[in-house]
PQR file of N, CA, C, O and H, with PARSE charges and radii, in Angstrom:
ATOM      1  N   MET A   1      38.841 -49.139 -53.245 -0.4000 1.5000
ATOM      2  CA  MET A   1      38.886 -49.824 -54.506 -0.0000 2.0000
ATOM      3  C   MET A   1      40.342 -50.062 -54.905  0.5500 1.7000
ATOM      4  O   MET A   1      41.168 -49.151 -54.837 -0.5500 1.4000
ATOM      5  N   GLU A   2      40.646 -51.274 -55.316 -0.4000 1.5000
ATOM      6  CA  GLU A   2      42.012 -51.634 -55.696 -0.0000 2.0000
ATOM      7  C   GLU A   2      42.234 -51.364 -57.188  0.5500 1.7000
ATOM      8  O   GLU A   2      41.403 -51.715 -58.025 -0.5500 1.4000
ATOM      9  H   GLU A   2      39.975 -52.014 -55.371  0.4000 1.0000
ATOM     10  N   GLN A   3      43.369 -50.734 -57.503 -0.4000 1.5000
ATOM     11  CA  GLN A   3      43.681 -50.473 -58.905 -0.0000 2.0000
ATOM     12  C   GLN A   3      44.234 -51.727 -59.556  0.5500 1.7000
ATOM     13  O   GLN A   3      45.050 -52.441 -58.974 -0.5500 1.4000
ATOM     14  H   GLN A   3      44.044 -50.449 -56.823  0.4000 1.0000
ATOM     15  N   VAL A   4      43.779 -51.978 -60.761 -0.4000 1.5000
ATOM     16  CA  VAL A   4      44.239 -53.147 -61.500 -0.0000 2.0000
ATOM     17  C   VAL A   4      45.208 -52.673 -62.583  0.5500 1.7000
ATOM     18  O   VAL A   4      44.880 -51.801 -63.388 -0.5500 1.4000
ATOM     19  H   VAL A   4      43.116 -51.398 -61.233  0.4000 1.0000
ATOM     20  N   SER A   5      46.406 -53.262 -62.589 -0.4000 1.5000
ATOM     21  CA  SER A   5      47.407 -52.917 -63.607 -0.0000 2.0000
ATOM     22  C   SER A   5      47.070 -53.628 -64.906  0.5500 1.7000
ATOM     23  O   SER A   5      46.550 -54.744 -64.894 -0.5500 1.4000
ATOM     24  H   SER A   5      46.672 -53.970 -61.935  0.4000 1.0000
ATOM     25  N   PRO A   6      47.365 -52.984 -66.020 -0.5600 1.5000
ATOM     26  CA  PRO A   6      47.132 -53.664 -67.299  0.2800 2.0000
ATOM     27  C   PRO A   6      48.075 -54.866 -67.422  0.5500 1.7000
ATOM     28  O   PRO A   6      49.163 -54.863 -66.847 -0.5500 1.4000
ATOM     29  N   PRO A   7      47.664 -55.876 -68.158 -0.5600 1.5000
ATOM     30  CA  PRO A   7      48.528 -57.049 -68.308  0.2800 2.0000
ATOM     31  C   PRO A   7      49.831 -56.656 -69.011  0.5500 1.7000
ATOM     32  O   PRO A   7      49.839 -55.811 -69.906 -0.5500 1.4000
ATOM     33  N   LYS A   8      50.918 -57.279 -68.593 -0.4000 1.5000
ATOM     34  CA  LYS A   8      52.211 -56.977 -69.183 -0.0000 2.0000
ATOM     35  C   LYS A   8      52.376 -57.756 -70.481  0.5500 1.7000
ATOM     36  O   LYS A   8      52.025 -58.932 -70.572 -0.5500 1.4000
ATOM     37  H   LYS A   8      50.911 -57.965 -67.865  0.4000 1.0000
ATOM     38  N   ARG A   9      52.921 -57.067 -71.485 -0.4000 1.5000
ATOM     39  CA  ARG A   9      53.168 -57.707 -72.777 -0.0000 2.0000
ATOM     40  C   ARG A   9      54.616 -58.156 -72.827  0.5500 1.7000
ATOM     41  O   ARG A   9      55.491 -57.567 -72.194 -0.5500 1.4000
ATOM     42  H   ARG A   9      53.206 -56.111 -71.412  0.4000 1.0000
ATOM     43  N   ARG A  10      54.843 -59.183 -73.573 -0.4000 1.5000
ATOM     44  CA  ARG A  10      56.207 -59.628 -73.827 -0.0000 2.0000
ATOM     45  C   ARG A  10      56.707 -58.853 -75.047  0.5500 1.7000
ATOM     46  O   ARG A  10      56.126 -58.949 -76.128 -0.5500 1.4000
ATOM     47  H   ARG A  10      54.131 -59.661 -74.088  0.4000 1.0000
ATOM     48  N   LEU A  11      57.766 -58.101 -74.874 -0.4000 1.5000
ATOM     49  CA  LEU A  11      58.316 -57.333 -75.970 -0.0000 2.0000
ATOM     50  C   LEU A  11      59.142 -58.243 -76.878  0.5500 1.7000
ATOM     51  O   LEU A  11      59.946 -59.048 -76.409 -0.5500 1.4000
ATOM     52  H   LEU A  11      58.238 -58.023 -73.996  0.4000 1.0000
ATOM     53  N   GLU A  12      58.931 -58.102 -78.162 -0.4000 1.5000
ATOM     54  CA  GLU A  12      59.673 -58.883 -79.135 -0.0000 2.0000
ATOM     55  C   GLU A  12      60.527 -57.937 -79.966  0.5500 1.7000
ATOM     56  O   GLU A  12      60.061 -56.874 -80.377 -0.5500 1.4000
ATOM     57  H   GLU A  12      58.278 -57.447 -78.543  0.4000 1.0000
ATOM     58  N   PRO A  13      61.775 -58.320 -80.214 -0.5600 1.5000
ATOM     59  CA  PRO A  13      62.635 -57.448 -81.027  0.2800 2.0000
ATOM     60  C   PRO A  13      62.056 -57.238 -82.422  0.5500 1.7000
ATOM     61  O   PRO A  13      61.664 -58.191 -83.096 -0.5500 1.4000
ATOM     62  N   LEU A  14      62.010 -55.997 -82.838 -0.4000 1.5000
ATOM     63  CA  LEU A  14      61.480 -55.659 -84.148 -0.0000 2.0000
ATOM     64  C   LEU A  14      62.323 -56.281 -85.262  0.5500 1.7000
ATOM     65  O   LEU A  14      61.797 -56.644 -86.314 -0.5500 1.4000
ATOM     66  H   LEU A  14      62.330 -55.223 -82.291  0.4000 1.0000
ATOM     67  N   CYS A  15      63.626 -56.401 -85.029 -0.4000 1.5000
ATOM     68  CA  CYS A  15      64.510 -56.953 -86.054 -0.0000 2.0000
ATOM     69  C   CYS A  15      64.140 -58.389 -86.424  0.5500 1.7000
ATOM     70  O   CYS A  15      64.496 -58.851 -87.508 -0.5500 1.4000
ATOM     71  H   CYS A  15      64.053 -56.106 -84.175  0.4000 1.0000
ATOM     72  N   GLU A  16      63.443 -59.092 -85.557 -0.4000 1.5000
ATOM     73  CA  GLU A  16      63.022 -60.455 -85.868 -0.0000 2.0000
ATOM     74  C   GLU A  16      61.783 -60.478 -86.762  0.5500 1.7000
ATOM     75  O   GLU A  16      61.458 -61.510 -87.349 -0.5500 1.4000
ATOM     76  H   GLU A  16      63.154 -58.716 -84.676  0.4000 1.0000
ATOM     77  N   LYS A  17      61.100 -59.355 -86.863 -0.4000 1.5000
ATOM     78  CA  LYS A  17      59.879 -59.284 -87.659 -0.0000 2.0000
ATOM     79  C   LYS A  17      60.110 -58.682 -89.039  0.5500 1.7000
ATOM     80  O   LYS A  17      59.364 -58.962 -89.977 -0.5500 1.4000
ATOM     81  H   LYS A  17      61.364 -58.517 -86.386  0.4000 1.0000
ATOM     82  N   ILE A  18      61.150 -57.852 -89.160 -0.4000 1.5000
ATOM     83  CA  ILE A  18      61.428 -57.198 -90.431 -0.0000 2.0000
ATOM     84  C   ILE A  18      62.581 -57.931 -91.105  0.5500 1.7000
ATOM     85  O   ILE A  18      63.703 -57.952 -90.598 -0.5500 1.4000
ATOM     86  H   ILE A  18      61.756 -57.625 -88.397  0.4000 1.0000
ATOM     87  N   THR A  19      62.294 -58.522 -92.236 -0.4000 1.5000
ATOM     88  CA  THR A  19      63.313 -59.302 -92.936 -0.0000 2.0000
ATOM     89  C   THR A  19      64.117 -58.426 -93.890  0.5500 1.7000
ATOM     90  O   THR A  19      63.693 -57.323 -94.234 -0.5500 1.4000
ATOM     91  H   THR A  19      61.383 -58.505 -92.648  0.4000 1.0000
ATOM     92  N   LEU A  20      65.267 -58.916 -94.312 -0.4000 1.5000
ATOM     93  CA  LEU A  20      66.125 -58.183 -95.229 -0.0000 2.0000
ATOM     94  C   LEU A  20      65.420 -57.854 -96.547  0.5500 1.7000
ATOM     95  O   LEU A  20      65.580 -56.738 -97.041 -0.5500 1.4000
ATOM     96  H   LEU A  20      65.611 -59.812 -94.033  0.4000 1.0000
ATOM     97  N   PRO A  21      64.647 -58.770 -97.141 -0.5600 1.5000
ATOM     98  CA  PRO A  21      63.923 -58.397 -98.363  0.2800 2.0000
ATOM     99  C   PRO A  21      62.944 -57.235 -98.156  0.5500 1.7000
ATOM    100  O   PRO A  21      62.767 -56.409 -99.052 -0.5500 1.4000
ATOM    101  N   VAL A  22      62.316 -57.167 -96.998 -0.4000 1.5000
ATOM    102  CA  VAL A  22      61.393 -56.057 -96.711 -0.0000 2.0000
ATOM    103  C   VAL A  22      62.170 -54.753 -96.592  0.5500 1.7000
ATOM    104  O   VAL A  22      61.733 -53.723 -97.107 -0.5500 1.4000
ATOM    105  H   VAL A  22      62.460 -57.837 -96.270  0.4000 1.0000
ATOM    106  N   ILE A  23      63.305 -54.785 -95.924 -0.4000 1.5000
ATOM    107  CA  ILE A  23      64.134 -53.591 -95.791 -0.0000 2.0000
ATOM    108  C   ILE A  23      64.588 -53.118 -97.168  0.5500 1.7000
ATOM    109  O   ILE A  23      64.538 -51.924 -97.463 -0.5500 1.4000
ATOM    110  H   ILE A  23      63.660 -55.621 -95.505  0.4000 1.0000
ATOM    111  N   ARG A  24      65.029 -54.048 -98.006 -0.4000 1.5000
ATOM    112  CA  ARG A  24      65.468 -53.688 -99.357 -0.0000 2.0000
ATOM    113  C   ARG A  24      64.334 -53.066-100.168  0.5500 1.7000
ATOM    114  O   ARG A  24      64.551 -52.100-100.900 -0.5500 1.4000
ATOM    115  H   ARG A  24      65.069 -55.017 -97.766  0.4000 1.0000
ATOM    116  N   ALA A  25      63.142 -53.608-100.041 -0.4000 1.5000
ATOM    117  CA  ALA A  25      61.986 -53.073-100.773 -0.0000 2.0000
ATOM    118  C   ALA A  25      61.660 -51.651-100.318  0.5500 1.7000
ATOM    119  O   ALA A  25      61.342 -50.793-101.142 -0.5500 1.4000
ATOM    120  H   ALA A  25      62.966 -54.392 -99.446  0.4000 1.0000
ATOM    121  N   VAL A  26      61.738 -51.401 -99.026 -0.4000 1.5000
ATOM    122  CA  VAL A  26      61.459 -50.058 -98.498 -0.0000 2.0000
ATOM    123  C   VAL A  26      62.503 -49.058 -98.992  0.5500 1.7000
ATOM    124  O   VAL A  26      62.168 -47.945 -99.398 -0.5500 1.4000
ATOM    125  H   VAL A  26      61.996 -52.098 -98.357  0.4000 1.0000
ATOM    126  N   VAL A  27      63.770 -49.466 -98.954 -0.4000 1.5000
ATOM    127  CA  VAL A  27      64.840 -48.581 -99.423 -0.0000 2.0000
ATOM    128  C   VAL A  27      64.683 -48.304-100.918  0.5500 1.7000
ATOM    129  O   VAL A  27      64.837 -47.163-101.353 -0.5500 1.4000
ATOM    130  H   VAL A  27      64.043 -50.370 -98.625  0.4000 1.0000
ATOM    131  N   ASP A  28      64.377 -49.336-101.708 -0.4000 1.5000
ATOM    132  CA  ASP A  28      64.170 -49.149-103.146 -0.0000 2.0000
ATOM    133  C   ASP A  28      63.016 -48.189-103.426  0.5500 1.7000
ATOM    134  O   ASP A  28      63.120 -47.312-104.284 -0.5500 1.4000
ATOM    135  H   ASP A  28      64.251 -50.263-101.354  0.4000 1.0000
ATOM    136  N   ASP A  29      61.923 -48.363-102.697 -0.4000 1.5000
ATOM    137  CA  ASP A  29      60.765 -47.485-102.876 -0.0000 2.0000
ATOM    138  C   ASP A  29      61.124 -46.045-102.523  0.5500 1.7000
ATOM    139  O   ASP A  29      60.778 -45.116-103.252 -0.5500 1.4000
ATOM    140  H   ASP A  29      61.839 -49.076-102.000  0.4000 1.0000
ATOM    141  N   PHE A  30      61.820 -45.867-101.403 -0.4000 1.5000
ATOM    142  CA  PHE A  30      62.243 -44.524-100.989 -0.0000 2.0000
ATOM    143  C   PHE A  30      63.125 -43.893-102.056  0.5500 1.7000
ATOM    144  O   PHE A  30      62.915 -42.742-102.439 -0.5500 1.4000
ATOM    145  H   PHE A  30      62.102 -46.622-100.811  0.4000 1.0000
ATOM    146  N   TYR A  31      64.106 -44.640-102.536 -0.4000 1.5000
ATOM    147  CA  TYR A  31      65.043 -44.108-103.523 -0.0000 2.0000
ATOM    148  C   TYR A  31      64.320 -43.751-104.826  0.5500 1.7000
ATOM    149  O   TYR A  31      64.604 -42.715-105.426 -0.5500 1.4000
ATOM    150  H   TYR A  31      64.277 -45.575-102.225  0.4000 1.0000
ATOM    151  N   ASN A  32      63.399 -44.593-105.258 -0.4000 1.5000
ATOM    152  CA  ASN A  32      62.645 -44.294-106.475 -0.0000 2.0000
ATOM    153  C   ASN A  32      61.798 -43.031-106.311  0.5500 1.7000
ATOM    154  O   ASN A  32      61.716 -42.216-107.230 -0.5500 1.4000
ATOM    155  H   ASN A  32      63.169 -45.435-104.770  0.4000 1.0000
ATOM    156  N   ARG A  33      61.175 -42.869-105.161 -0.4000 1.5000
ATOM    157  CA  ARG A  33      60.352 -41.685-104.922 -0.0000 2.0000
ATOM    158  C   ARG A  33      61.198 -40.418-104.834  0.5500 1.7000
ATOM    159  O   ARG A  33      60.820 -39.372-105.360 -0.5500 1.4000
ATOM    160  H   ARG A  33      61.242 -43.531-104.415  0.4000 1.0000
ATOM    161  N   ILE A  34      62.332 -40.521-104.175 -0.4000 1.5000
ATOM    162  CA  ILE A  34      63.178 -39.355-103.958 -0.0000 2.0000
ATOM    163  C   ILE A  34      63.745 -38.841-105.279  0.5500 1.7000
ATOM    164  O   ILE A  34      63.955 -37.638-105.433 -0.5500 1.4000
ATOM    165  H   ILE A  34      62.639 -41.371-103.748  0.4000 1.0000
ATOM    166  N   GLN A  35      63.992 -39.731-106.226 -0.4000 1.5000
ATOM    167  CA  GLN A  35      64.540 -39.328-107.520 -0.0000 2.0000
ATOM    168  C   GLN A  35      63.576 -38.446-108.307  0.5500 1.7000
ATOM    169  O   GLN A  35      64.001 -37.685-109.177 -0.5500 1.4000
ATOM    170  H   GLN A  35      63.821 -40.709-106.101  0.4000 1.0000
ATOM    171  N   HIS A  36      62.294 -38.542-108.010 -0.4000 1.5000
ATOM    172  CA  HIS A  36      61.288 -37.763-108.734 -0.0000 2.0000
ATOM    173  C   HIS A  36      60.686 -36.631-107.908  0.5500 1.7000
ATOM    174  O   HIS A  36      59.797 -35.924-108.383 -0.5500 1.4000
ATOM    175  H   HIS A  36      61.948 -39.160-107.304  0.4000 1.0000
ATOM    176  N   HIS A  37      61.155 -36.457-106.693 -0.4000 1.5000
ATOM    177  CA  HIS A  37      60.616 -35.418-105.813 -0.0000 2.0000
ATOM    178  C   HIS A  37      61.091 -34.041-106.302  0.5500 1.7000
ATOM    179  O   HIS A  37      62.257 -33.887-106.667 -0.5500 1.4000
ATOM    180  H   HIS A  37      61.877 -37.032-106.307  0.4000 1.0000
ATOM    181  N   PRO A  38      60.199 -33.043-106.310 -0.5600 1.5000
ATOM    182  CA  PRO A  38      60.555 -31.730-106.864  0.2800 2.0000
ATOM    183  C   PRO A  38      61.704 -31.019-106.130  0.5500 1.7000
ATOM    184  O   PRO A  38      62.490 -30.321-106.771 -0.5500 1.4000
ATOM    185  N   THR A  39      61.817 -31.177-104.838 -0.4000 1.5000
ATOM    186  CA  THR A  39      62.880 -30.465-104.116 -0.0000 2.0000
ATOM    187  C   THR A  39      63.992 -31.372-103.603  0.5500 1.7000
ATOM    188  O   THR A  39      65.092 -30.894-103.325 -0.5500 1.4000
ATOM    189  H   THR A  39      61.178 -31.744-104.318  0.4000 1.0000
ATOM    190  N   LEU A  40      63.734 -32.649-103.473 -0.4000 1.5000
ATOM    191  CA  LEU A  40      64.750 -33.558-102.928 -0.0000 2.0000
ATOM    192  C   LEU A  40      65.559 -34.293-103.987  0.5500 1.7000
ATOM    193  O   LEU A  40      66.607 -34.863-103.684 -0.5500 1.4000
ATOM    194  H   LEU A  40      62.841 -33.037-103.699  0.4000 1.0000
ATOM    195  N   ALA A  41      65.082 -34.284-105.222 -0.4000 1.5000
ATOM    196  CA  ALA A  41      65.783 -35.019-106.284 -0.0000 2.0000
ATOM    197  C   ALA A  41      67.209 -34.504-106.469  0.5500 1.7000
ATOM    198  O   ALA A  41      68.144 -35.293-106.606 -0.5500 1.4000
ATOM    199  H   ALA A  41      64.231 -33.821-105.469  0.4000 1.0000
ATOM    200  N   GLU A  42      67.374 -33.192-106.473 -0.4000 1.5000
ATOM    201  CA  GLU A  42      68.712 -32.631-106.703 -0.0000 2.0000
ATOM    202  C   GLU A  42      69.709 -32.993-105.590  0.5500 1.7000
ATOM    203  O   GLU A  42      70.797 -33.481-105.897 -0.5500 1.4000
ATOM    204  H   GLU A  42      66.615 -32.550-106.362  0.4000 1.0000
ATOM    205  N   PRO A  43      69.375 -32.769-104.308 -0.5600 1.5000
ATOM    206  CA  PRO A  43      70.351 -33.131-103.266  0.2800 2.0000
ATOM    207  C   PRO A  43      70.675 -34.626-103.240  0.5500 1.7000
ATOM    208  O   PRO A  43      71.796 -35.013-102.911 -0.5500 1.4000
ATOM    209  N   PHE A  44      69.706 -35.456-103.582 -0.4000 1.5000
ATOM    210  CA  PHE A  44      69.939 -36.907-103.566 -0.0000 2.0000
ATOM    211  C   PHE A  44      70.554 -37.420-104.864  0.5500 1.7000
ATOM    212  O   PHE A  44      70.840 -38.612-104.980 -0.5500 1.4000
ATOM    213  H   PHE A  44      68.795 -35.142-103.850  0.4000 1.0000
ATOM    214  N   SER A  45      70.760 -36.547-105.832 -0.4000 1.5000
ATOM    215  CA  SER A  45      71.319 -36.998-107.111 -0.0000 2.0000
ATOM    216  C   SER A  45      72.768 -37.456-106.980  0.5500 1.7000
ATOM    217  O   SER A  45      73.282 -38.143-107.862 -0.5500 1.4000
ATOM    218  H   SER A  45      70.528 -35.579-105.738  0.4000 1.0000
ATOM    219  N   VAL A  46      73.422 -37.083-105.898 -0.4000 1.5000
ATOM    220  CA  VAL A  46      74.809 -37.512-105.676 -0.0000 2.0000
ATOM    221  C   VAL A  46      74.899 -38.954-105.187  0.5500 1.7000
ATOM    222  O   VAL A  46      75.984 -39.535-105.184 -0.5500 1.4000
ATOM    223  H   VAL A  46      73.005 -36.525-105.181  0.4000 1.0000
ATOM    224  N   VAL A  47      73.782 -39.536-104.777 -0.4000 1.5000
ATOM    225  CA  VAL A  47      73.762 -40.912-104.286 -0.0000 2.0000
ATOM    226  C   VAL A  47      73.932 -41.862-105.471  0.5500 1.7000
ATOM    227  O   VAL A  47      73.200 -41.785-106.458 -0.5500 1.4000
ATOM    228  H   VAL A  47      72.900 -39.063-104.780  0.4000 1.0000
ATOM    229  N   GLN A  48      74.904 -42.750-105.354 -0.4000 1.5000
ATOM    230  CA  GLN A  48      75.162 -43.732-106.406 -0.0000 2.0000
ATOM    231  C   GLN A  48      74.231 -44.926-106.236  0.5500 1.7000
ATOM    232  O   GLN A  48      73.861 -45.272-105.114 -0.5500 1.4000
ATOM    233  H   GLN A  48      75.499 -42.812-104.553  0.4000 1.0000
ATOM    234  N   ASP A  49      73.853 -45.552-107.339 -0.4000 1.5000
ATOM    235  CA  ASP A  49      73.013 -46.757-107.295 -0.0000 2.0000
ATOM    236  C   ASP A  49      73.788 -47.924-106.721  0.5500 1.7000
ATOM    237  O   ASP A  49      73.250 -49.025-106.603 -0.5500 1.4000
ATOM    238  H   ASP A  49      74.153 -45.271-108.251  0.4000 1.0000
TER
END
């Protein structure tokens, strides 16, 4: 019996799929959450807006 290889996919750079507005939204969400986190808020309080 001959083994069949799975079809090869064309890899696409992730940077072409994630736009700058999406990156900004993720960073904003992270920063907003971290400011209210019970243990991480204090260490991250040194981060300037």
